[in-house]
C-alpha angles and dihedrals in degrees: 000000000000121000123217122222125210123200113237090211109042101013095236113158122211140157121268119270130180090227096046109089097154140013123275087251090057095253125137119256131232127195120248095228133143112190128207116219137181113185093202090065093065095064097093098028126113117267094242126088093282083078087074097041095127093058096049123092094232136121092208139028118290116268096257138204091165097278123163129038093090114166122257103219135180113245117187114225124172092341094310129103115230119191105229124194106219098224091153086077092068117119096264094031103260143072089253090086088079090060097042092051092057098039094049091049090052094048091046088054089055092051096249114167102179136029140179126213139175124216147156085234116282099066089046091053092048094048091046092051097045092042088055089049091051095045093247121136119222147188116214122201117203136171111268091243095055112137111273092231090060095047091047090052092050093050093045089063089058099257122144106244123213117191110205121202117228133025133348086259090057088056090052090051091051094053091048088063091050090048090063088078103019139055108267110220091198116186087199107041103028107089094206086074090062092051089053091050094048088072085077088069093046091052094047091050092048093049089052092053094265094309133122121244117240093242139012116205109196140165121258124204105118085353099226096138090049093047092044092051090047090050092049095050091043089056092046091052092046090049091050093240094121127023103225147012118258117237109256123220115194118207124207133176109253087230090066113019113144093148095046088051092049092049092050090053096043090243124156094214132049114272121238113262137178102230117226124201115282134176087223091079093160092069099035095114114143096183110033109194093214094041096127090050091050093050091047093049093051093047092046089055093051090246136129145205133260130195122208130204125232092253090056091050092050093047093050091047091052094046092050092049091050088055092051100263111126103197135158122255094257089058089049089056089059090049090051090054093046091051092051092049093046092052091074101023121116111268095241096057119116105221119195125189136153144238092226101188141018123253090233086074088076108008099164092049092047093047092051094047095043094049098045105032117103128158096252100314135093121278108276094025107129090165091069104041104019095240118113117225113212 
C-alpha cells in the first residue's frame, strides 16, 4: 500500500517518501486517506492506539508504549464543570505521544534508521522515546532555554540533544539544515503526526457515547492537537458516527498570539508578532507552519480564538495544583482559556479541554508559579481569591 500526499498550498499530489516532509513549494502535506470505522469493534480492544488501528494510515501496528486511553474527567472551575482529557498521564507526560507512536511506526515501515526533530520539549521527548522503542536513532534540537527536566528526559531516551541559542524559530532553522541530509520527523509538517493526534477526537466521542461535545478548547502553538482533533471529528461526521462538528476554540498566550491576531483581523494567514517571554513555552510559536490551516479549521467549526495573559496562566496553574492536578504551564494556559470561555457559555454546553502536559516537565517553574500566584491578592490571602493557602 502506497499513500498519496497532497500539498495544502498548491494542491500537488505525490507519493509518500521518508525524505519528503513538505511540498516543493514549501507547503505542508496531508495524506489522501479515507478510513473505514465500525464503533462496535472497539468494545473489546485494548485502550492504547491499537484500538483505532482501522482509522490510521499504517501498514503495521503503532509503535506503542501504552499511549492513549486517557480518562475524560469532570473538573469544577468557577462553578462550572469542564470535561478534561488527562493527556498528562501519557507515557512521556504529554499528548504528543499519540503522534509519535503513529509517525515512528510509519518511518519504521519505510526502513528509516535515523531522524532529526525540533521541539520546545514535549514533542522532542515523545519522538526520542518512540524512536528508542522502534530502534531508530535521533537528534533532537531544542531552544537553549528549554526546561531542564524536558532536556534530561530527551537525553535519557538516548537521543543526541542540540541546544540552539535564540528563538523557537532559530531552532526550527537549525533543524532544517540537518534535514538536508537526514529524515526530518517533523511534528508540524509530517501528516502522520496529525493522524496520531486525531485519536484524541475518537476517544472523546467514544467517552461521550459516540457524540460530539459542544465545544473543544485546545492549545494553539503549531496547532497540531487542534488540527488533529478537527481531522478526527471531520472523519467521524463523514462516517456518520457523530452528527456534527464541535466548535473549536484555540487558546494562545498573549505574549505570542499570531493566530489570535489574525482571527481578530479576519486574516487568512497568521499575523507577524514579536514574541515576548511566556511560561507557556509549548505554544510560543510566532510563525506556525500550518497557520492558514488552523485558522480555516477554527472558522469552519464556527469557533474562535482566545489569548490569555501570564497572570491568568499562573492563577489557573495554581488553582489546578490546589485541586490535585500537577500540570505544566502550557496546560494551565489552556485551562485559563477554557475558564474564560465557560464564564459566558450557555449552561447546557458540554465543554471539553485537555491537560496537555505533566507538571514534572518543569517542576521548579510550576512550584514557583503555584506557590506565588494569586489573583490580585497577597500570597496566603484566601479572602481575595477564594483559595486557602496552608
